[in-house]
C-alpha positions, 0 to 999 in steps of 0.5 A, spaced: 684 272 836 682 274 829 681 271 823 680 273 816 676 269 811 677 270 803 671 268 799 672 267 792 668 264 786 670 258 784 674 257 777 669 256 772 663 260 775 662 267 771 663 273 775 659 279 772 662 284 777 669 282 775 667 283 768 664 290 769 671 292 773 675 289 768 671 293 762 671 299 767 678 299 767 679 298 760 675 304 759 679 308 764 685 307 759 688 301 764 689 296 758 693 291 761 688 288 765 686 281 762 681 279 767 678 281 774 675 276 779 672 279 785 671 276 792 670 279 799 674 279 805 671 277 812 674 279 818 672 276 825 674 278 832 674 271 836 673 270 843 679 266 846 679 259 845 676 259 838 679 255 833 680 254 826 675 249 826 670 253 828 671 258 823 671 253 818 664 251 820 662 258 820 664 258 813 661 252 811 654 254 814 654 261 813 660 265 810 661 262 803 656 259 798 660 252 798 657 250 791 660 256 787 665 259 792 671 257 795 675 260 801 681 261 805 682 262 812 688 266 816 688 266 823 692 271 827 
């Protein structure tokens, strides 16, 4: 089983990497970009029997800083 975890900064938290990407895109002539939020994707190859609850526990304990980040989980 596989899980994909998308981790993003919460709304209202400054995203300096996103701002740098937006600025760089503008400097390259891509003027239509008004904002960029940068995050991360973590792919997990899970043993049989692992559940979404297990992945949620992983996110809460290690994969996401839940004070400033939110996450979503996709199981397949």
